[in-house]
C-alpha positions in Angstrom: -0.2 -0.1 0.0 1.3 3.4 -1.0 1.5 5.9 1.9 1.2 9.6 1.5 3.6 11.6 3.7 3.2 15.4 4.4 5.9 17.4 5.6 4.5 19.9 8.2 7.8 21.5 9.0 8.1 23.5 5.7 9.2 27.1 6.3 6.1 28.6 4.8 2.7 27.3 3.1 4.5 27.8 -0.4 7.1 25.2 0.4 8.5 25.1 -2.8 9.0 28.8 -3.1 12.7 28.6 -4.1 12.0 26.3 -6.9 9.8 28.9 -8.5 11.0 32.5 -7.5 14.4 31.8 -6.6 14.4 33.1 -2.9 17.5 32.0 -1.1 16.6 33.5 2.2 19.7 35.6 2.0 20.6 39.3 1.1 23.5 39.8 -1.4 25.2 43.1 -1.1 27.2 44.9 -4.0 30.7 43.9 -2.9 29.6 40.1 -2.9 29.0 39.6 0.8 26.0 37.6 1.6 24.0 38.2 4.8 21.5 35.5 5.8 18.2 36.5 6.9 17.2 35.3 10.5 13.5 35.0 11.6 12.5 34.9 15.3 9.0 34.0 16.5 8.5 35.1 20.0 6.0 33.9 22.5 6.2 36.4 25.5 5.8 35.7 29.0 6.3 38.0 32.1 9.4 36.0 33.2 10.5 34.4 30.1 10.4 34.2 26.3 10.0 30.9 24.0 11.7 31.6 20.6 11.7 29.8 17.3 14.5 30.4 15.0 14.6 30.2 11.3 17.7 30.8 9.2 17.9 31.6 5.5 14.3 30.3 4.9 14.9 26.8 6.0 12.8 24.8 8.3 12.0 26.4 11.7 14.4 25.2 14.6 13.1 23.8 17.8 11.8 26.0 20.4 14.3 27.6 23.1 13.2 29.0 26.2 15.2 32.2 27.5 15.0 34.3 30.5 14.8 38.0 29.5 18.3 39.1 29.9 19.7 35.9 28.2 17.4 36.3 25.3 18.7 39.9 24.5 22.4 38.9 24.8 21.6 36.0 22.5 19.8 38.2 19.9 22.5 40.7 20.1 25.0 37.8 19.4 23.1 36.7 16.2 23.2 40.3 15.1 26.8 40.8 15.6 27.4 37.5 13.6 26.1 39.3 10.5 22.8 38.2 9.9 19.6 40.2 9.2 17.5 39.4 12.1 13.8 40.0 11.9 11.6 39.4 14.9 7.8 39.3 15.6 5.7 38.9 18.8 2.0 39.2 19.4 0.6 42.5 21.2 0.0 41.6 24.8 -0.2 43.4 28.1 3.7 43.6 28.3 3.7 46.6 26.0 6.1 47.6 23.6 9.4 47.4 25.7 10.8 44.3 24.1 10.2 46.0 20.5 12.3 49.1 21.7 15.0 46.7 23.1 15.2 44.8 19.9 15.1 47.9 17.8 17.9 49.4 19.6 20.2 46.2 18.8 19.3 46.8 14.9 17.0 44.1 14.7 13.9 44.5 12.7 11.1 43.8 15.4 7.2 43.7 14.5 4.2 43.3 16.9 1.4 41.4 15.4 -2.4 41.7 16.4 -3.3 39.0 18.7 -5.0 36.3 16.9 -5.6 32.5 16.7 -2.4 30.8 15.6 -3.8 27.5 15.3 -4.4 27.4 11.5 -4.9 23.7 11.1 -7.5 23.7 14.0 -5.8 20.8 15.7 -6.8 22.2 19.0 -3.3 22.0 20.4 -2.0 25.0 22.0 1.7 25.4 23.2 4.1 28.3 23.5 6.4 26.4 21.0 3.7 26.0 18.4 2.5 29.8 19.0 6.1 30.8 18.3 6.6 28.6 15.3 3.4 29.8 13.8 4.5 33.6 14.5 8.0 32.5 12.8 6.3 31.0 9.7 4.1 34.0 9.2 7.3 36.5 9.6 8.9 34.3 6.9 6.4 35.2 4.4 6.0 38.6 5.4 10.0 39.2 5.0 9.7 37.5 1.5 7.3 40.1 0.4 3.8 39.0 1.6 2.7 42.1 3.4 -0.5 40.6 4.2 1.1 37.7 6.1 1.1 39.7 9.3 -1.4 42.0 10.8 0.9 44.5 12.4 0.4 46.8 15.3 1.6 50.3 15.2 4.1 50.7 17.8 3.8 54.3 19.5 6.5 56.4 20.6 7.4 56.6 24.2 6.1 60.3 24.5 2.7 59.4 22.8 2.5 56.4 25.4 3.2 58.8 28.3 0.7 61.4 27.1 -2.2 58.7 26.8 -1.4 57.0 30.2 -2.7 60.0 31.7 -6.1 59.9 30.5 -6.4 56.4 30.8 -5.4 56.4 34.6 -8.4 59.0 34.9 -10.6 56.5 33.2 -9.6 53.7 35.5 -10.0 55.8 38.6 -13.5 56.9 37.7 -14.4 53.3 37.0 -13.2 52.4 40.7 -15.0 55.5 42.2 -18.3 54.2 40.3 -17.8 50.6 41.7 -17.2 51.8 45.2 -20.3 54.2 45.1 -22.5 51.4 43.7 -21.4 49.0 46.5 -22.7 51.8 48.9 -26.1 52.1 47.1 -26.3 48.1 47.1 -25.9 47.9 50.7 -28.8 50.4 51.2 -31.1 48.6 48.9 -30.3 44.9 50.5 -31.7 46.5 53.9 -34.8 48.3 52.8 -33.5 51.7 52.2 -34.0 54.1 49.6 -30.4 54.9 48.0 -29.1 58.2 48.1 -27.2 59.6 44.9 -23.6 60.8 45.6 -24.0 59.5 49.1 -20.3 59.7 50.1 -19.9 63.6 49.6 -19.4 65.2 52.8 -22.7 67.4 53.1 -24.8 64.2 51.8 -23.0 61.9 54.3 -23.4 64.0 57.3 -27.4 64.2 56.7 -27.7 60.3 56.1 -30.7 58.8 57.8 -29.5 55.5 58.4 -28.6 53.1 61.4 -25.3 53.6 62.9 -24.0 50.3 62.0 -24.7 51.2 58.5 -23.1 54.4 58.8 -19.8 52.7 60.1 -19.7 50.5 57.2 -20.1 53.3 54.5 -17.6 55.4 56.4 -14.9 52.6 55.3 -15.6 53.8 51.8 -16.1 57.2 51.9 -12.5 58.4 52.5 -11.3 56.4 49.6 -14.2 58.1 47.3 -13.3 61.5 48.5 -9.4 60.7 47.8 -10.6 59.3 44.4 -12.6 62.3 43.4 -9.8 64.4 44.4 -7.2 62.8 42.1 -10.0 62.7 39.3 -10.5 66.4 39.7 -6.8 67.2 39.3 -6.2 65.0 36.4 -9.3 66.8 34.5 -7.9 70.0 35.0 -4.3 68.8 33.8 -5.8 67.2 30.7 -8.1 70.2 29.8 -5.3 72.6 30.2 -3.5 70.8 27.4 -6.3 71.1 25.0 -5.6 73.3 22.0 -7.4 76.7 22.0 -10.2 78.0 19.8 -12.0 74.5 19.6 -15.3 74.3 17.8 -18.3 74.8 20.0 -19.3 71.4 21.6 -16.2 69.7 21.0 -15.1 69.8 24.7 -11.6 70.1 26.1 -11.4 66.7 27.6 -12.7 64.8 24.6 -10.3 66.7 22.2 -7.3 65.7 24.4 -8.6 62.0 24.4 -9.0 61.7 20.8 -5.7 63.4 19.8 -3.8 61.3 22.3 -5.4 58.1 21.3 -4.6 58.7 17.5 -1.1 60.0 18.3 -0.2 61.0 14.8 -2.9 62.2 12.5 -0.4 62.1 9.4 -0.2 58.5 9.5 -3.4 58.0 7.9 -3.3 58.3 3.9 -6.9 58.6 3.2 -10.3 58.7 4.7 -10.9 54.8 4.6 -7.9 54.4 6.9 -9.2 56.5 9.7 -12.5 55.4 9.4 -11.4 51.7 9.6 -9.2 52.5 12.6 -12.4 53.6 14.5 -14.0 50.4 14.3 -17.3 52.4 13.2 -17.5 50.7 9.8 -20.0 48.1 9.1 -18.9 44.5 9.0 -19.8 42.3 5.8 -20.5 38.9 5.1 -20.8 38.2 1.4 -20.5 35.0 -0.7 -21.8 34.5 -4.4 -24.9 36.5 -4.9 -25.4 37.3 -1.2 -24.2 40.5 0.5 -24.8 41.0 4.1 -23.8 44.1 6.1 -23.9 43.7 9.7 -23.1 45.7 12.9 -19.8 47.7 13.2 -16.5 45.9 13.2 -15.3 47.3 16.5 -11.8 47.0 14.9 -9.4 49.3 16.2 -9.1 51.6 19.3 -12.1 51.3 21.8 -11.4 54.5 23.7 -11.4 56.5 20.5 -14.7 55.0 19.3 -16.4 55.7 22.7 -15.1 59.4 22.5 -16.3 59.9 18.9 -19.7 58.6 19.7 -20.0 60.6 22.9 -18.7 63.7 20.8 -21.4 63.0 18.1 -24.3 63.1 20.5 -23.0 66.6 21.7 -22.7 67.8 18.2 -26.3 67.2 17.6 -27.2 69.9 20.2 -24.1 72.4 19.6 -23.4 71.9 15.9 -27.0 71.7 14.2 -25.6 73.1 10.9 -22.8 70.3 10.8 -23.4 68.5 7.5 -23.7 64.9 9.1 -26.2 66.3 11.5 -28.3 67.8 8.7 -28.1 64.6 6.8 -29.5 62.4 9.8 -31.6 65.4 11.3 -34.9 63.4 10.7 -33.5 60.6 12.9 -31.3 62.5 15.5 -33.7 65.4 16.1 -35.3 66.3 19.3 -38.8 64.5 19.5 -37.8 62.2 16.5 -40.0 59.2 16.2 -37.5 56.8 15.1 -36.6 53.4 17.0 -33.8 53.3 19.2 -31.7 51.1 16.7 -32.5 53.5 13.8 -31.0 56.3 16.0 -27.9 54.2 17.1 -27.3 53.8 13.4 -27.4 57.3 12.6 -25.1 58.4 15.4 -22.5 55.7 14.4 -22.7 57.2 10.8 -22.2 60.8 12.4 -19.4 59.6 14.4 -17.7 57.9 11.7 -17.7 60.8 9.3 -16.8 63.1 12.1 -13.4 61.2 12.6 -12.9 61.6 8.8 -13.4 65.2 9.4 -11.2 65.8 12.2 -8.4 64.0 10.3 -9.0 66.5 7.4 -8.9 69.5 9.8 -5.7 68.2 11.9 -3.8 67.5 8.6 -4.5 70.8 7.0 -7.0 69.6 4.3 -10.1 71.6 5.3 -10.9 74.0 7.7 -13.6 73.6 10.4 -15.6 76.2 9.0 -15.9 74.7 5.6 -17.4 71.5 7.4 -20.1 73.6 9.1 -18.3 73.6 12.5 -18.3 76.9 14.1 -16.6 78.2 17.3 
Protein backbone atom coordinates (compact mmCIF):
# COMPACT_ATOMS: atom_id res chain seq x y z
CA UNK A 1 0.00 0.00 0.00
CA UNK A 2 1.32 3.40 -0.95
CA UNK A 3 1.43 5.90 1.86
CA UNK A 4 1.30 9.63 1.47
CA UNK A 5 3.62 11.53 3.79
CA UNK A 6 3.07 15.23 4.38
CA UNK A 7 5.90 17.42 5.58
CA UNK A 8 4.48 19.88 8.09
CA UNK A 9 7.88 21.42 8.88
CA UNK A 10 8.11 23.56 5.75
CA UNK A 11 9.24 27.13 6.30
CA UNK A 12 6.03 28.48 4.77
CA UNK A 13 2.83 27.33 3.11
CA UNK A 14 4.50 27.75 -0.24
CA UNK A 15 7.15 25.16 0.58
CA UNK A 16 8.60 25.07 -2.93
CA UNK A 17 9.01 28.83 -3.03
CA UNK A 18 12.71 28.69 -3.91
CA UNK A 19 12.01 26.40 -6.86
CA UNK A 20 9.69 28.94 -8.50
CA UNK A 21 10.97 32.40 -7.57
CA UNK A 22 14.57 31.72 -6.70
CA UNK A 23 14.33 33.00 -3.13
CA UNK A 24 17.37 32.07 -1.07
CA UNK A 25 16.54 33.66 2.26
CA UNK A 26 19.72 35.77 2.01
CA UNK A 27 20.61 39.34 1.07
CA UNK A 28 23.48 39.84 -1.36
CA UNK A 29 25.42 43.10 -1.20
CA UNK A 30 27.20 44.87 -4.07
CA UNK A 31 30.61 43.89 -2.77
CA UNK A 32 29.67 40.22 -2.99
CA UNK A 33 29.02 39.54 0.70
CA UNK A 34 25.94 37.47 1.53
CA UNK A 35 24.05 38.18 4.73
CA UNK A 36 21.65 35.42 5.85
CA UNK A 37 18.16 36.38 6.98
CA UNK A 38 17.26 35.14 10.45
CA UNK A 39 13.64 35.16 11.64
CA UNK A 40 12.58 34.91 15.30
CA UNK A 41 9.04 34.07 16.41
CA UNK A 42 8.66 35.03 20.07
CA UNK A 43 5.98 33.96 22.53
CA UNK A 44 6.20 36.53 25.32
CA UNK A 45 5.65 35.82 29.01
CA UNK A 46 6.32 37.88 32.10
CA UNK A 47 9.42 35.96 33.22
CA UNK A 48 10.65 34.28 30.03
CA UNK A 49 10.40 34.13 26.24
CA UNK A 50 9.87 31.07 24.04
CA UNK A 51 11.67 31.60 20.73
CA UNK A 52 11.66 29.73 17.42
CA UNK A 53 14.50 30.58 15.04
CA UNK A 54 14.53 30.22 11.27
CA UNK A 55 17.67 30.86 9.24
CA UNK A 56 17.74 31.55 5.51
CA UNK A 57 14.22 30.29 4.78
CA UNK A 58 14.99 26.80 6.07
CA UNK A 59 12.80 24.76 8.40
CA UNK A 60 12.25 26.38 11.81
CA UNK A 61 14.47 25.14 14.61
CA UNK A 62 13.02 23.63 17.81
CA UNK A 63 11.73 26.19 20.32
CA UNK A 64 14.10 27.57 22.94
CA UNK A 65 13.24 29.11 26.29
CA UNK A 66 15.17 32.17 27.46
CA UNK A 67 15.14 34.40 30.47
CA UNK A 68 14.74 38.04 29.43
CA UNK A 69 18.34 39.17 29.82
CA UNK A 70 19.68 35.97 28.27
CA UNK A 71 17.45 36.39 25.21
CA UNK A 72 18.63 39.94 24.56
CA UNK A 73 22.25 38.79 24.87
CA UNK A 74 21.60 35.91 22.44
CA UNK A 75 19.79 38.18 19.94
CA UNK A 76 22.65 40.70 20.07
CA UNK A 77 25.10 37.88 19.37
CA UNK A 78 23.05 36.85 16.30
CA UNK A 79 23.10 40.41 15.05
CA UNK A 80 26.84 40.78 15.59
CA UNK A 81 27.35 37.58 13.60
CA UNK A 82 26.31 39.45 10.46
CA UNK A 83 22.76 38.12 10.08
CA UNK A 84 19.83 40.30 9.02
CA UNK A 85 17.56 39.58 12.01
CA UNK A 86 13.77 39.99 11.97
CA UNK A 87 11.56 39.26 14.99
CA UNK A 88 7.84 39.23 15.73
CA UNK A 89 5.65 38.79 18.79
CA UNK A 90 1.97 39.26 19.54
CA UNK A 91 0.62 42.43 21.12
CA UNK A 92 0.00 41.73 24.80
CA UNK A 93 -0.15 43.31 28.22
CA UNK A 94 3.64 43.67 28.38
CA UNK A 95 3.60 46.62 26.00
CA UNK A 96 6.28 47.56 23.50
CA UNK A 97 9.42 47.48 25.63
CA UNK A 98 10.70 44.30 23.93
CA UNK A 99 10.23 45.88 20.51
CA UNK A 100 12.22 48.93 21.56
CA UNK A 101 14.99 46.81 23.08
CA UNK A 102 15.35 44.74 19.92
CA UNK A 103 15.21 47.82 17.69
CA UNK A 104 18.08 49.29 19.74
CA UNK A 105 20.08 46.20 18.71
CA UNK A 106 19.36 46.98 15.01
CA UNK A 107 16.89 44.08 14.82
CA UNK A 108 13.74 44.56 12.75
CA UNK A 109 11.01 43.80 15.30
CA UNK A 110 7.29 43.76 14.51
CA UNK A 111 4.32 43.56 16.85
CA UNK A 112 1.43 41.51 15.44
CA UNK A 113 -2.24 41.62 16.38
CA UNK A 114 -3.28 38.93 18.82
CA UNK A 115 -4.90 36.14 16.82
CA UNK A 116 -5.68 32.44 16.68
CA UNK A 117 -2.46 30.77 15.56
CA UNK A 118 -3.83 27.24 15.21
CA UNK A 119 -4.35 27.46 11.44
CA UNK A 120 -4.89 23.70 11.08
CA UNK A 121 -7.48 23.68 13.89
CA UNK A 122 -5.74 20.86 15.77
CA UNK A 123 -6.92 22.24 19.13
CA UNK A 124 -3.40 21.98 20.47
CA UNK A 125 -1.82 25.13 21.86
CA UNK A 126 1.66 25.40 23.33
CA UNK A 127 4.17 28.22 23.58
CA UNK A 128 6.43 26.47 21.08
CA UNK A 129 3.64 26.06 18.50
CA UNK A 130 2.61 29.70 18.86
CA UNK A 131 6.20 30.87 18.41
CA UNK A 132 6.59 28.61 15.37
CA UNK A 133 3.37 29.91 13.77
CA UNK A 134 4.58 33.47 14.26
CA UNK A 135 7.93 32.56 12.76
CA UNK A 136 6.28 31.11 9.63
CA UNK A 137 4.14 34.21 9.20
CA UNK A 138 7.24 36.35 9.60
CA UNK A 139 9.02 34.34 6.90
CA UNK A 140 6.23 35.03 4.41
CA UNK A 141 6.19 38.70 5.42
CA UNK A 142 9.95 39.13 4.92
CA UNK A 143 9.72 37.41 1.53
CA UNK A 144 7.31 40.12 0.36
CA UNK A 145 3.81 39.00 1.39
CA UNK A 146 2.74 42.11 3.33
CA UNK A 147 -0.61 40.55 4.21
CA UNK A 148 1.05 37.71 6.14
CA UNK A 149 1.31 39.83 9.32
CA UNK A 150 -1.39 42.03 10.77
CA UNK A 151 0.96 44.52 12.40
CA UNK A 152 0.26 46.89 15.27
CA UNK A 153 1.66 50.40 15.10
CA UNK A 154 4.22 50.91 17.85
CA UNK A 155 3.68 54.31 19.51
CA UNK A 156 6.56 56.45 20.61
CA UNK A 157 7.40 56.59 24.29
CA UNK A 158 6.13 60.18 24.40
CA UNK A 159 2.78 59.13 22.92
CA UNK A 160 2.47 56.34 25.48
CA UNK A 161 3.21 58.71 28.35
CA UNK A 162 0.61 61.22 27.16
CA UNK A 163 -2.20 58.73 26.70
CA UNK A 164 -1.42 57.01 30.02
CA UNK A 165 -2.67 60.13 31.79
CA UNK A 166 -6.28 60.04 30.58
CA UNK A 167 -6.34 56.25 30.76
CA UNK A 168 -5.46 56.43 34.44
CA UNK A 169 -8.23 58.95 34.96
CA UNK A 170 -10.64 56.58 33.23
CA UNK A 171 -9.58 53.77 35.59
CA UNK A 172 -10.02 55.96 38.67
CA UNK A 173 -13.52 56.95 37.54
CA UNK A 174 -14.38 53.29 37.10
CA UNK A 175 -13.17 52.41 40.62
CA UNK A 176 -15.12 55.34 42.07
CA UNK A 177 -18.32 54.16 40.39
CA UNK A 178 -17.81 50.64 41.71
CA UNK A 179 -17.35 51.78 45.31
CA UNK A 180 -20.33 54.12 45.06
CA UNK A 181 -22.48 51.30 43.67
CA UNK A 182 -21.42 49.00 46.52
CA UNK A 183 -22.68 51.59 49.02
CA UNK A 184 -26.02 51.90 47.23
CA UNK A 185 -26.29 48.11 47.13
CA UNK A 186 -25.93 48.01 50.93
CA UNK A 187 -28.85 50.42 51.27
CA UNK A 188 -31.10 48.49 48.89
CA UNK A 189 -30.32 45.13 50.52
CA UNK A 190 -31.60 46.43 53.86
CA UNK A 191 -34.71 48.17 52.59
CA UNK A 192 -33.45 51.76 52.42
CA UNK A 193 -33.90 54.13 49.50
CA UNK A 194 -30.41 54.82 48.04
CA UNK A 195 -29.12 58.38 47.92
CA UNK A 196 -27.17 59.65 44.92
CA UNK A 197 -23.56 60.67 45.66
CA UNK A 198 -24.01 59.51 49.27
CA UNK A 199 -20.25 59.78 49.93
CA UNK A 200 -19.97 63.55 49.49
CA UNK A 201 -19.35 65.29 52.87
CA UNK A 202 -22.58 67.28 53.09
CA UNK A 203 -24.78 64.41 51.90
CA UNK A 204 -23.04 61.88 54.13
CA UNK A 205 -23.48 64.04 57.24
CA UNK A 206 -27.26 64.20 56.61
CA UNK A 207 -27.80 60.47 55.98
CA UNK A 208 -30.68 58.96 57.94
CA UNK A 209 -29.35 55.42 58.41
CA UNK A 210 -28.59 53.16 61.40
CA UNK A 211 -25.23 53.60 63.09
CA UNK A 212 -23.93 50.20 62.01
CA UNK A 213 -24.62 51.03 58.36
CA UNK A 214 -22.98 54.44 58.71
CA UNK A 215 -19.87 52.74 60.09
CA UNK A 216 -19.73 50.40 57.08
CA UNK A 217 -20.19 53.28 54.63
CA UNK A 218 -17.53 55.24 56.48
CA UNK A 219 -14.97 52.63 55.43
CA UNK A 220 -15.45 53.58 51.77
CA UNK A 221 -16.16 57.30 52.06
CA UNK A 222 -12.53 58.51 52.56
CA UNK A 223 -11.42 56.40 49.60
CA UNK A 224 -14.13 57.91 47.42
CA UNK A 225 -13.19 61.43 48.49
CA UNK A 226 -9.54 60.75 47.70
CA UNK A 227 -10.43 59.30 44.29
CA UNK A 228 -12.58 62.30 43.46
CA UNK A 229 -9.75 64.65 44.39
CA UNK A 230 -7.31 62.81 42.10
CA UNK A 231 -9.86 62.71 39.27
CA UNK A 232 -10.46 66.45 39.54
CA UNK A 233 -6.71 67.16 39.44
CA UNK A 234 -6.22 64.97 36.36
CA UNK A 235 -9.23 66.58 34.68
CA UNK A 236 -7.75 70.06 35.10
CA UNK A 237 -4.36 68.85 33.87
CA UNK A 238 -5.86 67.29 30.74
CA UNK A 239 -8.17 70.18 29.93
CA UNK A 240 -5.29 72.64 30.20
CA UNK A 241 -3.48 70.68 27.47
CA UNK A 242 -6.31 71.12 24.94
CA UNK A 243 -5.74 73.24 21.86
CA UNK A 244 -7.33 76.71 21.93
CA UNK A 245 -10.24 77.85 19.73
CA UNK A 246 -12.02 74.51 19.65
CA UNK A 247 -15.32 74.28 17.73
CA UNK A 248 -18.33 74.69 19.99
CA UNK A 249 -19.33 71.41 21.63
CA UNK A 250 -16.07 69.59 20.97
CA UNK A 251 -15.07 69.75 24.62
CA UNK A 252 -11.59 70.18 26.07
CA UNK A 253 -11.41 66.69 27.59
CA UNK A 254 -12.80 64.93 24.52
CA UNK A 255 -10.43 66.71 22.15
CA UNK A 256 -7.41 65.73 24.25
CA UNK A 257 -8.54 62.10 24.46
CA UNK A 258 -9.09 61.85 20.70
CA UNK A 259 -5.76 63.50 19.85
CA UNK A 260 -3.75 61.33 22.24
CA UNK A 261 -5.43 58.08 21.23
CA UNK A 262 -4.74 58.84 17.57
CA UNK A 263 -1.16 59.89 18.25
CA UNK A 264 -0.14 61.06 14.79
CA UNK A 265 -2.93 62.10 12.43
CA UNK A 266 -0.55 62.14 9.46
CA UNK A 267 -0.07 58.37 9.58
CA UNK A 268 -3.41 57.93 7.78
CA UNK A 269 -3.21 58.33 4.02
CA UNK A 270 -6.92 58.53 3.23
CA UNK A 271 -10.37 58.66 4.80
CA UNK A 272 -10.86 54.90 4.57
CA UNK A 273 -7.89 54.25 6.84
CA UNK A 274 -9.05 56.61 9.57
CA UNK A 275 -12.64 55.29 9.38
CA UNK A 276 -11.39 51.70 9.62
CA UNK A 277 -9.21 52.56 12.63
CA UNK A 278 -12.23 53.79 14.57
CA UNK A 279 -14.03 50.45 14.15
CA UNK A 280 -17.23 52.28 13.20
CA UNK A 281 -17.45 50.74 9.71
CA UNK A 282 -20.10 48.05 9.07
CA UNK A 283 -19.00 44.43 8.94
CA UNK A 284 -19.69 42.43 5.81
CA UNK A 285 -20.46 38.76 5.18
CA UNK A 286 -20.78 38.23 1.44
CA UNK A 287 -20.62 35.12 -0.71
CA UNK A 288 -21.77 34.54 -4.25
CA UNK A 289 -24.82 36.67 -4.98
CA UNK A 290 -25.47 37.32 -1.28
CA UNK A 291 -24.26 40.51 0.38
CA UNK A 292 -24.94 41.11 4.05
CA UNK A 293 -23.73 44.08 6.08
CA UNK A 294 -23.80 43.61 9.83
CA UNK A 295 -23.05 45.75 12.89
CA UNK A 296 -19.85 47.77 13.17
CA UNK A 297 -16.58 45.85 13.19
CA UNK A 298 -15.30 47.37 16.47
CA UNK A 299 -11.87 47.00 14.92
CA UNK A 300 -9.28 49.38 16.27
CA UNK A 301 -9.22 51.64 19.31
CA UNK A 302 -12.21 51.24 21.71
CA UNK A 303 -11.45 54.43 23.68
CA UNK A 304 -11.36 56.46 20.48
CA UNK A 305 -14.64 54.91 19.37
CA UNK A 306 -16.38 55.75 22.65
CA UNK A 307 -15.09 59.35 22.58
CA UNK A 308 -16.29 59.85 18.99
CA UNK A 309 -19.79 58.55 19.70
CA UNK A 310 -20.06 60.72 22.82
CA UNK A 311 -18.89 63.74 20.83
CA UNK A 312 -21.35 63.00 18.00
CA UNK A 313 -24.28 63.13 20.43
CA UNK A 314 -22.99 66.45 21.77
CA UNK A 315 -22.72 67.95 18.30
CA UNK A 316 -26.39 67.16 17.66
CA UNK A 317 -27.13 69.93 20.15
CA UNK A 318 -24.23 72.36 19.71
CA UNK A 319 -23.56 72.04 15.96
CA UNK A 320 -26.97 71.63 14.26
CA UNK A 321 -25.56 72.91 10.93
CA UNK A 322 -22.79 70.30 10.77
CA UNK A 323 -23.29 68.44 7.48
CA UNK A 324 -23.68 64.88 8.87
CA UNK A 325 -26.10 66.20 11.52
CA UNK A 326 -28.21 67.81 8.80
CA UNK A 327 -28.18 64.56 6.83
CA UNK A 328 -29.51 62.54 9.80
CA UNK A 329 -31.61 65.31 11.35
CA UNK A 330 -34.88 63.43 10.83
CA UNK A 331 -33.67 60.58 13.06
CA UNK A 332 -31.57 62.51 15.57
CA UNK A 333 -33.69 65.62 16.13
CA UNK A 334 -35.43 66.26 19.45
CA UNK A 335 -38.76 64.48 19.54
CA UNK A 336 -37.92 62.23 16.57
CA UNK A 337 -40.15 59.18 16.32
CA UNK A 338 -37.34 56.89 15.13
CA UNK A 339 -36.64 53.62 16.93
CA UNK A 340 -33.66 53.26 19.22
CA UNK A 341 -31.84 51.04 16.72
CA UNK A 342 -32.29 53.60 13.93
CA UNK A 343 -30.97 56.40 16.14
CA UNK A 344 -27.92 54.32 17.06
CA UNK A 345 -27.15 53.61 13.41
CA UNK A 346 -27.48 57.29 12.60
CA UNK A 347 -25.18 58.43 15.40
CA UNK A 348 -22.57 55.83 14.40
CA UNK A 349 -22.65 57.22 10.86
CA UNK A 350 -22.16 60.73 12.25
CA UNK A 351 -19.27 59.58 14.48
CA UNK A 352 -17.57 57.85 11.55
CA UNK A 353 -17.80 60.95 9.36
CA UNK A 354 -16.69 63.10 12.30
CA UNK A 355 -13.46 61.08 12.58
CA UNK A 356 -12.79 61.65 8.88
CA UNK A 357 -13.49 65.38 9.19
CA UNK A 358 -11.25 65.73 12.25
CA UNK A 359 -8.48 64.04 10.25
CA UNK A 360 -9.03 66.57 7.44
CA UNK A 361 -8.85 69.47 9.92
CA UNK A 362 -5.80 68.18 11.81
CA UNK A 363 -3.83 67.52 8.61
CA UNK A 364 -4.71 70.90 7.09
CA UNK A 365 -6.87 69.58 4.25
CA UNK A 366 -9.93 71.61 5.27
CA UNK A 367 -10.92 74.21 7.82
CA UNK A 368 -13.59 73.57 10.44
CA UNK A 369 -15.79 76.34 9.04
CA UNK A 370 -15.91 74.64 5.65
CA UNK A 371 -17.42 71.56 7.31
CA UNK A 372 -20.09 73.51 9.16
CA UNK A 373 -18.31 73.48 12.55
CA UNK A 374 -18.41 76.90 14.20
CA UNK A 375 -16.53 78.19 17.24
